[in-house]
C-alpha positions as CSV (number, residue, x, y, z in Angstrom):
1,M,-1.2,67.8,23.5
2,S,0.4,66.5,26.7
3,G,3.8,67.0,28.3
4,R,5.4,64.5,26.0
5,H,3.3,64.3,22.8
6,V,1.7,66.6,20.2
7,V,-1.1,66.0,17.7
8,K,-1.9,68.6,15.1
9,R,-4.7,68.4,12.5
10,A,-4.5,69.3,8.9
11,A,-7.7,71.2,9.2
12,D,-6.0,73.5,11.7
13,A,-3.0,74.4,9.5
14,D,-1.7,77.9,10.2
15,F,0.7,79.1,7.5
16,A,2.6,82.2,8.5
17,P,4.7,84.4,6.1
18,G,8.4,83.8,6.1
19,A,11.5,85.3,4.6
20,G,11.2,85.8,0.8
21,V,8.3,86.4,-1.6
22,G,5.3,84.1,-1.6
23,F,6.7,81.8,1.1
24,T,4.8,80.6,4.1
25,R,5.3,77.9,6.7
26,W,3.2,76.0,9.2
27,A,5.4,75.5,12.2
28,M,4.1,72.3,13.8
29,L,7.0,71.8,16.2
30,D,9.1,74.5,17.7
31,E,10.1,76.1,21.1
32,N,6.4,76.5,21.9
33,T,5.8,72.7,22.0
34,P,7.2,69.9,24.1
35,A,9.8,69.2,21.4
36,V,13.4,69.9,22.4
37,H,15.5,68.6,19.6
38,T,13.0,68.9,16.7
39,G,11.8,71.7,14.5
40,F,9.2,70.5,12.0
41,G,6.8,72.1,9.6
42,V,5.3,72.3,6.1
43,C,6.5,75.0,3.7
44,A,4.6,76.5,0.8
45,L,5.9,78.6,-2.1
46,E,3.4,80.3,-4.4
47,P,4.0,80.6,-8.2
48,G,6.6,83.3,-8.8
49,G,7.8,83.1,-5.2
50,A,11.4,82.8,-4.0
51,V,13.4,82.5,-0.8
52,P,16.8,84.3,-1.0
53,A,20.1,82.6,-0.3
54,H,20.9,81.8,3.3
55,V,22.6,79.4,5.7
56,H,21.4,77.8,9.0
57,S,23.1,76.8,12.2
58,Y,21.0,73.6,12.1
59,E,20.7,70.7,9.7
60,E,17.7,70.8,7.3
61,S,16.1,67.7,5.8
62,F,13.2,68.0,3.5
63,F,10.6,65.9,1.6
64,V,8.7,67.4,-1.4
65,L,4.9,67.0,-1.1
66,D,4.0,69.0,-4.2
67,G,6.3,70.3,-6.9
68,P,8.1,71.4,-8.9
69,V,10.4,73.7,-7.0
70,V,14.0,74.8,-7.6
71,L,16.6,74.4,-4.8
72,R,19.8,76.3,-5.5
73,T,23.1,75.4,-3.8
74,A,26.7,76.1,-4.6
75,D,26.6,72.8,-6.6
76,G,24.0,74.3,-9.0
77,P,20.2,74.5,-9.3
78,H,18.2,71.3,-8.6
79,L,14.6,70.8,-10.0
80,L,12.7,68.9,-7.3
81,R,9.4,67.1,-7.8
82,A,7.0,65.4,-5.4
83,G,8.7,62.5,-3.8
84,D,12.2,64.0,-3.8
85,Y,14.0,64.4,-0.5
86,G,17.4,65.6,0.7
87,V,19.6,67.1,3.4
88,L,21.2,70.5,3.7
89,P,24.1,70.2,6.2
90,V,24.8,72.9,8.7
91,G,26.2,76.0,7.0
92,V,25.4,75.0,3.4
93,V,24.1,78.0,1.4
94,H,20.8,77.4,-0.4
95,A,17.8,79.2,-1.9
96,W,14.4,78.2,-3.1
97,A,12.5,79.4,-6.2
98,A,9.0,78.6,-7.6
99,A,9.1,76.5,-10.8
100,G,5.5,75.8,-11.8
101,D,2.0,77.1,-12.0
102,G,0.9,75.6,-8.7
103,T,2.0,76.0,-5.1
104,A,5.0,73.9,-4.1
105,R,5.0,72.3,-0.7
106,W,7.6,70.5,1.3
107,A,8.0,69.1,4.8
108,D,11.1,70.2,6.6
109,L,13.0,68.8,9.6
110,L,15.3,71.1,11.5
111,A,17.8,69.7,14.0
112,P,18.8,70.9,16.5
113,Q,15.7,72.9,17.1
114,P,16.1,76.5,15.9
115,R,16.3,79.1,18.7
116,A,13.8,81.7,17.5
117,R,14.0,83.4,20.9
118,F,17.6,84.4,20.0
119,A,17.1,85.1,16.3
120,M,20.5,83.9,15.4
121,D,20.1,80.7,13.5
122,T,19.6,81.9,9.9
123,Y,21.8,84.3,8.0
124,A,21.5,85.8,4.5
125,V,24.7,85.1,2.5
126,P,25.4,85.5,-1.2
127,L,25.1,82.7,-3.7
128,P,27.0,83.1,-6.9
129,P,24.8,83.5,-10.0
130,D,24.3,80.3,-12.0
131,D,22.6,80.3,-15.4
132,R,22.6,76.5,-15.8
133,P,19.1,75.0,-16.1
134,P,17.8,73.2,-13.0
135,V,18.7,69.5,-13.0
136,P,16.2,66.9,-11.8
137,V,17.3,64.5,-9.1
138,D,19.1,61.5,-10.6
139,V,19.2,58.7,-8.0
140,R,21.4,56.6,-10.3
141,D,24.2,59.2,-10.6
142,P,27.0,58.2,-8.1
143,R,27.9,61.9,-7.8
144,N,24.5,62.5,-6.1
145,R,25.4,62.6,-2.4
146,R,22.6,64.7,-1.0
147,F,19.2,63.9,-2.6
148,G,16.9,60.9,-3.3
149,H,13.4,60.0,-4.4
150,V,10.7,57.7,-3.1
151,E,7.3,56.7,-4.6
152,P,4.5,54.9,-2.8
153,S,5.2,51.9,-5.1
154,N,8.8,51.8,-3.7
155,M,7.2,50.6,-0.4
156,D,5.8,47.5,-2.1
157,V,7.9,44.5,-1.2
158,D,6.8,42.7,-4.4
159,K,8.2,45.5,-6.6
160,Q,11.8,45.5,-5.5
161,T,13.3,43.8,-8.6
162,Q,16.1,45.6,-10.5
163,D,13.9,46.4,-13.5
164,M,11.2,47.9,-11.4
165,L,13.4,50.0,-9.3
166,A,15.6,51.2,-12.2
167,V,18.4,52.1,-9.8
168,S,21.7,50.6,-9.0
169,A,21.6,47.8,-6.4
170,S,22.6,49.3,-3.1
171,M,21.3,49.7,0.5
172,R,19.8,53.0,-0.7
173,T,17.0,50.9,-2.2
174,A,16.7,48.4,0.7
175,L,13.5,47.9,2.7
176,L,13.1,46.8,6.3
177,V,10.0,44.6,6.5
178,Y,8.5,43.1,9.7
179,S,5.0,42.2,11.0
180,G,3.2,44.0,8.2
181,I,5.3,47.1,8.5
182,T,7.7,48.4,5.8
183,V,10.4,51.0,6.4
184,K,12.6,52.8,3.8
185,M,15.4,55.0,5.0
186,M,15.7,58.3,3.2
187,V,17.9,60.9,5.0
188,D,20.5,59.3,7.2
189,S,24.3,59.3,7.8
190,D,24.8,57.6,4.4
191,L,23.3,60.7,2.7
192,G,25.4,63.0,4.9
193,A,23.0,63.8,7.8
194,T,24.6,63.8,11.2
195,L,21.9,65.2,13.5
196,A,18.6,63.6,12.4
197,T,17.0,61.0,10.2
198,M,14.0,60.9,7.9
199,F,12.3,57.8,6.4
200,M,9.0,56.4,5.0
201,V,6.8,54.0,6.8
202,S,4.0,51.8,5.4
203,Y,1.6,49.5,7.2
204,D,-0.3,46.7,5.5
205,L,-3.9,46.1,6.4
206,G,-3.9,44.9,10.1
207,G,-0.3,46.2,10.6
208,V,0.4,47.0,14.2
209,A,3.3,48.4,16.2
210,G,2.9,47.6,19.9
211,P,3.6,50.1,22.8
212,H,7.2,51.3,22.9
213,D,9.3,54.4,23.4
214,H,12.7,55.8,22.4
215,P,15.7,57.8,23.7
216,F,15.0,60.4,20.9
217,E,12.1,62.4,19.5
218,E,9.9,61.2,16.6
219,T,7.6,63.1,14.3
220,Y,5.0,61.6,12.0
221,L,3.4,63.3,9.0
222,F,0.5,61.1,7.7
223,L,0.2,60.8,4.0
224,D,-2.2,58.0,3.1
225,G,-4.8,55.9,4.9
226,E,-6.1,56.0,8.5
227,C,-4.3,55.2,11.7
228,E,-5.1,54.8,15.3
229,G,-2.2,56.3,17.3
230,T,-1.8,55.9,21.0
231,F,0.5,58.3,23.0
232,D,0.9,57.8,26.7
233,G,-2.5,56.1,26.8
234,E,-4.4,58.8,24.7
235,R,-5.9,57.5,21.5
236,Y,-6.2,59.6,18.3
237,R,-7.6,58.9,14.8
238,L,-5.0,60.2,12.4
239,R,-5.5,61.0,8.7
240,P,-3.6,62.5,5.8
241,G,-2.1,65.9,6.6
242,D,-2.2,65.3,10.4
243,V,1.0,65.4,12.4
244,A,1.9,63.6,15.6
245,F,5.0,63.9,17.8
246,A,6.4,61.6,20.5
247,G,9.0,62.9,22.8
248,V,11.6,60.9,24.7
249,G,9.9,58.4,27.0
250,C,6.5,58.8,25.4
251,V,5.0,55.3,25.1
252,H,3.3,55.1,21.7
253,A,1.7,52.5,19.4
254,F,0.1,52.5,16.0
255,R,-2.6,50.4,14.2
256,N,-3.8,50.6,10.6
257,T,-7.5,51.2,10.9
258,G,-8.2,52.1,7.3
259,T,-9.3,50.0,4.3
260,G,-5.9,50.1,2.5
261,P,-2.3,50.8,3.1
262,L,-1.2,53.3,5.7
263,R,1.8,55.5,4.9
264,W,3.6,58.3,6.8
265,L,6.8,60.3,6.7
266,E,8.8,59.8,10.0
267,T,11.7,61.7,11.5
268,Q,14.0,61.2,14.4
269,A,16.1,63.7,16.3
270,P,18.8,63.3,17.4
271,Q,20.0,60.3,15.3
272,P,19.3,57.0,17.1
273,P,22.1,55.3,19.1
274,G,23.7,52.1,17.8
275,R,21.8,49.9,20.2
276,H,18.6,50.1,22.3
277,S,16.7,52.5,20.0
278,Y,13.4,50.7,20.9
279,R,12.1,49.8,24.3
280,F,9.0,47.6,23.8
281,V,6.7,47.3,26.7
282,R,5.9,43.7,26.0
283,D,9.5,42.6,26.2
284,W,9.9,44.0,29.7
285,Q,6.5,42.6,30.7
286,Y,7.7,39.2,29.6
287,L,10.7,39.5,31.8
288,G,8.5,40.4,34.7
289,E,6.3,37.3,34.1
290,Q,9.4,35.1,33.9
291,S,10.7,36.6,37.1
292,H,7.5,35.7,38.9
293,G,6.8,32.4,37.2
């Protein structure tokens, strides 16, 4: 860890008890790290566990790593499985409950960063009883304004036909593809987020992103494959379960060094500006070469 980046290893995961029964969380980014805008961690809920109803003064986005798990909101109970994601806007009451025989796990992005030193960001509030059975996420239902689902196969550019996606044709299913890199937006302003974004990234064999930086913070949770990540000149070998963070101004780059596809979950906080989100070193080097040519 340096002044502008953080790398944490899956082998060093430290899950601490949280509010509720059977709930723990590995806080990877908080006030004790160089992050300023970002709170990020992995939550775990044991069978029979529950987190009581509450609200936050920050926006919470999540991606389910292992399910099922029930998320209760004022709209009703939702049955979430691995690959589901969503956003809980500021002040939205919600509660979590175990739903299966195994431990449920999900990654959460909290923006702006919670202020643990003041202990005034989370409040217990009542949630009216609801006896309806939990409803799975239906990405085709136009009433669904807060949740989505992504599979590794959704990152395959050759499987984007209507019959393979089985969802309505919209930008919610679109991919951004460039130089061996594929990006699928998940949580953004279209889903109701205003303070942060969350998306999936996949690199083909040989995929490379050259050195660049941003005017916002980024976090990467590695899911598949092997990556060489460089942060302000320091190189790291990154594998599934590892987490990396690049703060504002941290020059970083990535290269797929595995034998297959590389995939990670990425977040940004605050949301990127409309222009100049990326500052690639090579573009400004090119200008310098032209100026001295």
